[in-house]
C-alpha positions as CSV (number, residue, x, y, z in Angstrom):
1,M,-8.1,11.3,16.0
2,L,-11.2,13.6,17.0
3,S,-11.0,16.9,16.0
4,P,-9.6,18.8,18.9
5,A,-11.1,22.7,19.7
6,L,-10.5,25.0,17.0
7,I,-7.3,26.5,17.3
8,T,-6.0,29.7,15.3
9,T,-2.2,29.1,13.9
10,A,-0.4,30.3,11.2
11,I,-0.8,28.4,8.1
12,A,2.6,27.1,6.6
13,A,4.0,29.3,3.9
14,A,6.7,29.5,1.4
15,V,10.3,30.2,0.9
16,F,12.0,31.8,-2.3
17,T,15.5,30.4,-3.0
18,I,18.1,31.1,-5.8
19,P,21.2,29.8,-7.0
20,Q,24.0,32.3,-7.7
21,T,26.8,29.6,-8.9
22,A,27.0,26.9,-11.0
23,S,27.2,24.1,-8.1
24,A,25.6,20.9,-6.7
25,A,24.8,22.5,-3.3
26,P,21.7,24.7,-3.1
27,V,22.7,28.5,-3.7
28,T,20.0,31.3,-2.1
29,Y,19.0,34.1,-4.3
30,Q,17.9,37.3,-2.7
31,S,14.9,38.9,-4.1
32,E,15.7,42.8,-3.9
33,S,18.8,41.7,-6.2
34,A,16.1,40.1,-8.6
35,T,14.7,42.1,-11.8
36,I,11.6,43.8,-10.4
37,S,8.6,44.8,-12.5
38,Q,5.7,46.8,-10.6
39,G,7.1,46.1,-6.9
40,V,9.2,47.7,-4.5
41,V,12.0,46.8,-2.2
42,E,10.9,47.3,1.0
43,S,12.5,46.4,4.8
44,N,9.6,47.4,7.4
45,H,8.9,43.8,8.2
46,T,11.5,42.2,10.6
47,G,12.6,38.9,9.8
48,F,13.9,39.0,6.1
49,T,17.5,37.8,5.0
50,G,20.0,39.8,3.3
51,S,19.0,43.8,2.9
52,G,15.3,43.5,2.1
53,F,12.2,42.1,0.4
54,V,10.4,42.4,-2.5
55,N,6.6,43.9,-2.2
56,F,4.5,42.6,-5.4
57,D,2.3,46.3,-4.6
58,N,-1.0,44.8,-4.7
59,V,-0.6,44.7,-8.7
60,T,-1.8,41.7,-11.1
61,G,1.2,41.1,-13.2
62,S,3.9,42.6,-10.9
63,Y,6.8,39.9,-11.0
64,V,10.2,39.2,-9.8
65,E,12.7,37.6,-12.1
66,Y,15.7,35.4,-10.4
67,T,18.8,34.8,-12.4
68,V,20.1,31.9,-11.3
69,N,22.5,29.0,-12.6
70,A,22.6,25.5,-12.5
71,A,25.5,23.1,-12.8
72,A,23.7,20.7,-14.8
73,A,20.5,20.7,-16.6
74,G,17.3,18.4,-14.9
75,S,15.3,18.5,-12.2
76,H,15.7,21.4,-9.4
77,S,13.7,22.4,-6.6
78,L,12.8,25.9,-5.8
79,V,12.4,27.0,-2.0
80,F,10.6,30.2,-2.0
81,R,10.4,32.2,1.4
82,Y,8.2,34.6,1.8
83,A,5.5,36.2,3.9
84,N,1.9,36.7,3.6
85,G,0.0,38.4,6.4
86,T,-3.4,38.4,5.5
87,T,-5.8,35.1,5.2
88,A,-6.1,35.3,1.1
89,N,-3.8,33.2,-0.8
90,R,-1.7,35.1,-3.2
91,P,-0.9,32.8,-5.8
92,L,2.0,33.0,-8.4
93,D,2.8,31.9,-11.6
94,I,6.5,30.5,-12.5
95,T,8.2,31.1,-15.9
96,V,11.2,29.4,-16.5
97,N,13.5,30.9,-19.5
98,G,10.3,32.2,-20.8
99,T,8.1,28.9,-20.5
100,P,5.1,28.7,-18.3
101,T,6.0,26.0,-15.9
102,V,4.2,26.4,-12.8
103,S,0.6,27.8,-12.4
104,G,-0.8,29.2,-9.6
105,L,1.4,28.4,-7.0
106,G,-0.1,29.0,-3.9
107,F,1.5,31.6,-1.1
108,P,-1.1,31.3,1.6
109,G,-1.4,33.5,4.9
110,T,1.5,32.8,7.3
111,G,-0.2,34.6,10.4
112,A,1.8,37.8,10.4
113,W,4.0,40.0,7.6
114,T,7.1,39.1,10.2
115,N,6.2,35.1,10.0
116,W,8.4,34.1,7.3
117,Q,8.0,30.6,5.5
118,S,8.1,28.4,2.8
119,V,7.2,26.9,-0.2
120,T,8.5,24.5,-3.0
121,A,8.2,24.0,-6.6
122,Q,10.1,21.7,-9.0
123,V,11.2,22.8,-12.3
124,N,13.8,21.5,-15.2
125,L,16.6,24.1,-15.6
126,V,19.2,24.2,-18.4
127,A,22.6,24.2,-17.6
128,G,24.1,27.2,-16.9
129,T,22.2,30.7,-16.7
130,N,18.6,30.3,-16.1
131,R,15.6,32.9,-15.8
132,I,13.0,32.3,-13.2
133,R,10.1,34.4,-13.0
134,T,7.5,34.7,-10.2
135,T,4.6,36.9,-11.8
136,A,1.1,37.7,-9.6
137,T,-2.2,36.7,-10.7
138,T,-4.4,38.9,-8.5
139,S,-5.2,41.8,-7.7
140,N,-3.9,41.2,-4.4
141,G,-0.4,40.9,-5.8
142,G,2.2,38.4,-4.7
143,P,3.4,37.6,-1.2
144,N,6.3,39.6,0.3
145,A,9.2,37.7,-1.2
146,D,12.5,37.3,0.6
147,S,14.5,34.6,-1.4
148,V,15.0,31.7,-3.5
149,T,16.8,28.7,-3.0
150,V,17.6,26.1,-6.1
151,D,19.0,22.5,-5.5
152,V,19.2,19.7,-7.5
153,A,15.9,17.7,-7.1
154,G,16.1,14.1,-5.6
155,T,14.8,11.9,-2.9
156,E,17.8,12.4,-0.7
157,P,19.0,15.6,1.2
158,P,22.4,16.7,0.2
159,P,24.3,15.4,3.1
160,G,25.1,11.6,3.4
161,P,22.7,10.7,0.6
162,G,23.1,7.0,0.9
163,D,21.9,6.9,4.6
164,T,18.5,8.5,4.2
165,P,15.2,5.6,4.7
166,V,14.4,6.5,0.8
167,A,18.3,6.2,-0.3
168,K,18.4,2.9,1.0
169,N,15.2,1.5,0.3
170,G,13.8,3.0,-2.9
171,Q,10.4,2.6,-4.1
172,L,7.9,0.6,-1.9
173,K,5.7,-2.3,-2.7
174,V,3.5,-4.8,-1.0
175,C,4.9,-8.3,-1.0
176,G,2.7,-10.5,0.6
177,T,1.5,-9.6,3.9
178,K,4.6,-6.8,4.3
179,L,5.8,-3.7,3.0
180,C,9.1,-4.3,1.2
181,N,11.5,-2.1,-0.4
182,E,12.7,-2.1,-4.1
183,R,14.8,-5.4,-3.8
184,G,11.9,-7.1,-2.1
185,Q,13.4,-6.9,1.1
186,V,10.6,-6.2,4.3
187,V,11.0,-2.9,5.7
188,Q,9.2,-1.6,8.9
189,L,8.9,2.2,8.7
190,R,8.4,4.0,12.1
191,G,7.8,7.9,12.2
192,M,5.2,10.8,13.3
193,S,2.2,12.1,11.9
194,T,1.5,15.8,12.4
195,H,-1.5,17.0,14.0
196,G,-4.3,18.5,11.8
197,I,-2.3,21.3,9.4
198,Q,-5.1,23.6,9.6
199,W,-4.3,24.0,13.5
200,Y,-0.6,23.4,13.8
201,S,1.1,24.0,11.1
202,Q,3.7,26.1,12.6
203,C,4.9,22.6,13.9
204,V,5.9,21.6,10.4
205,K,8.7,23.7,9.7
206,T,12.4,23.6,8.5
207,A,13.8,23.2,12.0
208,S,11.5,20.6,13.2
209,L,11.5,18.6,10.0
210,D,15.3,18.9,10.5
211,A,15.0,17.2,13.7
212,L,12.3,14.4,12.8
213,A,15.1,13.1,10.2
214,N,18.5,13.7,11.4
215,D,17.6,13.8,15.1
216,W,14.8,11.3,15.6
217,K,15.8,9.5,12.5
218,A,12.6,8.9,11.4
219,D,11.8,6.9,8.3
220,I,8.2,8.6,7.3
221,L,6.3,11.5,8.2
222,R,2.3,11.3,8.1
223,V,0.8,14.8,6.8
224,A,-2.9,14.9,8.3
225,M,-5.0,17.0,6.1
226,Y,-8.3,17.1,7.6
227,I,-11.3,17.4,5.4
228,Q,-14.0,18.7,7.3
229,E,-13.3,20.6,10.8
230,G,-11.9,23.8,9.3
231,G,-9.7,21.8,6.6
232,Y,-9.9,21.0,2.9
233,E,-13.4,21.6,1.9
234,T,-13.0,25.4,3.1
235,N,-9.9,26.0,0.8
236,P,-9.2,23.2,-1.3
237,R,-6.4,25.0,-3.4
238,R,-4.8,26.0,-0.2
239,F,-4.4,23.1,1.8
240,T,-3.6,21.1,-1.8
241,D,-0.7,23.6,-1.8
242,M,0.3,22.9,1.8
243,V,0.6,19.1,0.9
244,H,2.6,19.9,-2.2
245,G,5.2,21.7,-0.2
246,Y,5.2,18.9,2.9
247,I,5.9,16.2,0.4
248,E,8.7,18.4,-1.3
249,E,10.0,19.0,2.3
250,A,9.9,15.4,3.3
251,T,11.8,14.8,0.0
252,K,14.4,16.9,0.2
253,R,15.1,15.1,3.8
254,G,14.9,11.5,2.5
255,M,11.8,10.6,4.3
256,Y,8.7,8.9,3.1
257,V,5.7,10.8,3.0
258,L,2.2,9.2,3.7
259,V,-0.6,11.8,2.7
260,D,-3.4,11.5,4.9
261,W,-6.8,11.9,3.3
262,H,-8.2,13.0,7.2
263,Q,-11.8,12.4,6.9
264,L,-13.6,11.9,10.1
265,T,-16.8,13.7,10.5
266,P,-19.2,12.4,8.6
267,G,-17.5,8.9,8.6
268,D,-18.6,7.5,5.5
269,P,-15.5,8.5,2.9
270,N,-17.8,8.0,0.1
271,Y,-19.7,11.4,1.3
272,N,-15.9,12.9,0.1
273,T,-15.5,10.9,-3.0
274,S,-16.0,13.8,-5.3
275,R,-13.3,16.1,-3.7
276,A,-11.0,13.0,-3.0
277,K,-10.8,12.3,-6.6
278,T,-9.9,16.0,-7.3
279,F,-7.2,16.0,-4.8
280,F,-5.6,12.4,-5.4
281,T,-5.6,12.9,-9.2
282,E,-3.7,16.4,-8.6
283,I,-1.1,15.1,-5.7
284,A,-0.8,11.6,-8.1
285,Q,0.4,13.6,-11.1
286,R,2.5,16.2,-9.7
287,H,4.6,13.5,-7.5
288,K,4.1,10.4,-9.7
289,D,7.8,10.0,-10.1
290,K,8.9,10.3,-6.9
291,K,9.8,7.1,-5.0
292,N,8.9,8.2,-1.1
293,I,5.2,8.8,-1.6
294,I,2.5,6.9,0.1
295,Y,-1.5,7.7,-0.3
296,D,-4.0,7.1,2.6
297,I,-7.2,7.6,1.2
298,A,-9.6,7.3,4.3
299,N,-8.2,8.0,7.4
300,E,-10.8,6.9,10.0
301,P,-14.0,5.3,8.6
302,N,-16.6,5.1,11.3
303,N,-20.3,4.7,11.7
304,V,-19.9,3.1,8.4
305,S,-20.2,-0.6,6.9
306,W,-17.4,-2.4,5.5
307,A,-18.8,-2.9,2.4
308,N,-19.4,0.6,2.0
309,V,-15.6,1.6,2.7
310,K,-14.7,-1.1,0.2
311,R,-16.6,0.1,-2.3
312,Y,-15.1,3.7,-1.8
313,A,-11.8,2.3,-2.3
314,E,-12.6,0.4,-5.5
315,E,-13.4,3.5,-7.0
316,M,-10.5,5.5,-5.6
317,I,-7.2,3.1,-6.3
318,P,-7.9,3.5,-9.6
319,V,-7.9,7.2,-9.6
320,I,-4.5,7.1,-8.4
321,R,-3.2,4.3,-10.4
322,A,-4.3,6.4,-13.6
323,Q,-1.4,8.9,-12.3
324,D,0.9,6.9,-10.4
325,P,0.6,3.3,-10.9
326,D,3.7,2.2,-8.6
327,S,3.3,4.0,-5.3
328,V,1.7,1.9,-2.2
329,V,-2.0,3.2,-1.4
330,F,-3.3,2.8,2.3
331,V,-7.2,2.4,3.1
332,G,-8.5,3.1,6.4
333,T,-11.2,0.0,7.8
334,H,-14.1,0.5,9.7
335,G,-14.8,1.2,13.4
336,W,-12.2,4.2,13.1
337,S,-9.8,1.9,11.2
338,T,-9.9,-0.8,13.9
339,F,-11.1,-3.5,11.3
340,G,-14.6,-3.1,13.1
341,I,-13.0,-3.8,16.6
342,S,-14.4,-0.5,18.2
343,D,-17.6,-1.3,16.3
344,G,-17.9,-4.7,18.5
345,Q,-17.2,-6.9,15.5
346,S,-14.2,-8.7,14.4
347,E,-11.7,-8.5,11.5
348,T,-13.6,-11.3,9.3
349,S,-15.7,-8.6,7.6
350,V,-12.7,-7.6,6.4
351,F,-10.9,-10.7,5.4
352,N,-14.1,-12.4,3.9
353,N,-14.8,-9.2,1.6
354,P,-11.5,-8.2,0.6
355,I,-10.6,-5.0,-1.2
356,N,-10.2,-6.0,-5.0
357,A,-6.9,-3.8,-6.0
358,T,-2.9,-4.8,-5.7
359,N,-0.2,-2.7,-4.0
360,F,-2.0,-1.7,-1.0
361,M,-2.2,-2.0,2.4
362,Y,-5.0,-2.0,5.4
363,T,-4.7,0.7,8.1
364,F,-5.1,0.1,12.2
365,H,-5.3,2.6,15.0
366,F,-4.9,2.1,18.7
367,Y,-4.7,4.4,21.8
368,A,-2.7,2.3,24.5
369,A,-4.5,3.6,27.4
370,S,-8.0,2.6,26.0
371,H,-7.7,0.0,23.3
372,K,-6.3,-3.5,25.6
373,D,-5.5,-7.1,25.0
374,N,-8.3,-7.6,22.4
375,Y,-7.2,-5.0,19.9
376,L,-3.6,-6.0,20.6
377,N,-4.5,-9.5,19.7
378,A,-7.1,-8.6,16.4
379,L,-3.6,-6.8,15.2
380,S,-1.8,-9.9,15.6
381,R,-4.2,-11.9,13.7
382,I,-4.6,-9.2,11.3
383,A,-0.8,-9.0,10.5
384,D,-1.0,-12.9,9.7
385,R,-3.5,-12.4,6.9
386,V,-3.4,-9.1,5.3
387,P,-1.0,-6.2,4.7
388,V,-1.6,-3.9,7.1
389,F,0.2,-0.7,8.6
390,V,-0.5,1.2,11.8
391,T,-1.1,4.8,10.8
392,E,-1.9,6.4,14.0
393,F,-1.5,5.1,17.8
394,G,-0.9,7.0,20.7
395,T,0.3,6.2,24.5
396,Q,-2.6,7.6,26.1
397,T,-6.6,7.2,25.8
398,S,-8.4,7.5,22.3
399,S,-9.1,11.2,22.9
400,G,-5.4,12.0,22.7
401,D,-4.7,13.1,26.3
402,G,-4.7,12.0,29.7
403,G,-2.1,9.3,31.4
404,N,0.4,7.5,29.4
405,D,0.0,3.8,29.5
406,F,3.8,2.7,28.5
407,A,3.9,-0.9,29.6
408,M,0.8,-1.1,27.3
409,S,2.2,0.8,24.5
410,Q,5.5,-1.1,24.6
411,R,3.7,-4.8,24.0
412,Y,1.8,-2.8,20.9
413,I,5.7,-1.7,19.8
414,D,7.0,-5.2,20.5
415,L,4.0,-6.8,18.4
416,M,4.7,-4.7,15.9
417,K,8.4,-5.3,15.8
418,Q,7.8,-9.0,15.7
419,K,5.5,-8.6,12.5
420,Q,7.5,-6.0,10.8
421,I,4.6,-3.4,11.1
422,G,5.0,-0.1,10.2
423,W,3.7,2.8,12.1
424,T,3.2,6.7,12.8
425,N,2.8,8.2,16.2
426,W,0.1,10.7,16.6
427,N,1.3,13.9,16.9
428,F,4.0,16.3,16.0
429,S,2.7,19.3,18.0
430,D,2.7,21.2,20.7
431,D,-0.9,21.0,21.3
432,S,-1.8,21.2,25.3
433,R,-2.8,17.0,25.5
434,S,-0.5,14.6,26.7
435,G,-0.6,12.9,22.9
436,A,1.5,16.0,21.4
437,V,5.2,15.3,21.5
438,F,6.5,18.8,22.3
439,K,5.7,21.1,25.6
440,S,3.4,23.5,24.9
441,G,4.7,26.8,23.1
442,T,7.9,24.8,21.5
443,C,6.3,25.6,18.1
444,A,6.9,29.1,18.3
445,G,10.8,28.6,18.8
446,S,13.6,26.8,16.9
447,N,15.1,24.2,19.1
448,F,13.1,20.7,18.5
449,T,16.4,18.5,18.9
450,G,17.1,16.3,22.2
451,T,14.6,15.7,24.9
452,G,14.3,18.8,26.2
453,P,11.6,20.1,24.3
454,L,9.3,17.0,24.6
455,K,6.8,15.8,26.8
456,P,7.0,12.2,28.4
457,A,5.0,11.1,25.0
458,G,7.4,12.5,23.1
459,V,10.5,11.1,25.0
460,W,8.9,7.7,24.9
461,V,8.2,7.6,21.3
462,R,11.5,8.9,20.3
463,E,13.3,6.2,21.8
464,R,11.6,3.8,20.0
465,I,12.3,5.2,16.5
466,L,15.9,5.8,17.3
467,N,16.5,2.1,18.9
468,R,15.4,-0.2,15.9
């Protein structure tokens, strides 16, 4: 997807949550009731819960220590609710019962001190009482801390755990030319892609993700992290932490999450190999035990030969496998992930020189108002020969704007259903263009359910996700 005009938006932040009683249900602990060192309880910024929040007071070493209860020993999610009205990350070190557990958990700017967001960390707790200390590591102190919520970690959300996509299918794998669940049954995942998280992080929050999982019944969330265009290269720590948070949010809801290394310009993925190795090593190491993570190492290679894309893929896949040997890896193809069709070539360049790896899939992109029968027919041929997943498509032109061609789009949907090709639609935002599913201004609010907040493309794609 071509880069949109730069839009300043609040970057997704974090939520502090703490359990109060020994219960399997999530429990929230208020920061103002915790043990506080070198910080102060305040209430001068609206939007907090409870009776106030904790200001770390711009002091290195200031901390908030929560005393929480766990019903049973094991892995738990800590969801921190916070605000950070600056543009600087305000990281915190997390210790559990005196043991350093998470180093430098990022709390990036939220756009305003009244804009409360959340970030998640995963830790091991003992049964009964636990002490969770969050300590500021810079002279800026920490963010304003509202609360922390403690929940038992897992791939399913508390309500109806057996009904989520991950609960039903478990660890995915590639079998032949198809994507299969842990029992070897073919699955077709359907879901949405975020817009670039540097522009539209405000559209990926609790209410919208709840709607995607529960109202839309989506199987998968694609997290589009641009590398250039104001993305990862500008602040690797911030964007890596954002992706960590989105992975945890998808996990809580029992959705699969596709971590999209959204390289676009330059189009040769080898330009960013060093960055990609750093990013994917950390992501895979932290989330290797999850069953719901998929890695996409190259969004839309363009103006580059297939041989160079293949070389990059064969260098990157082992980097992920060293940390996470089981998860599926996606690889974009040349010609903006069209197997070279957009370059006037054919898919045979990939067929004749395949990537030397296992448990991976190639990706294909299309925009129905621009990409007609030659693309549709190519996708059909490709699906018969190699594993393929449509990680991005739109009902409009390739600009992500213009009129919707729903008739052509339906032909693609029918083909993908017939061939059991998974897909994620572009995009889950309120961008002004027709490809964004939400009406402009929707993401500033909290209503994301039903068809009321949706543009025509949003109504259409929601129906295609719902109607199995």
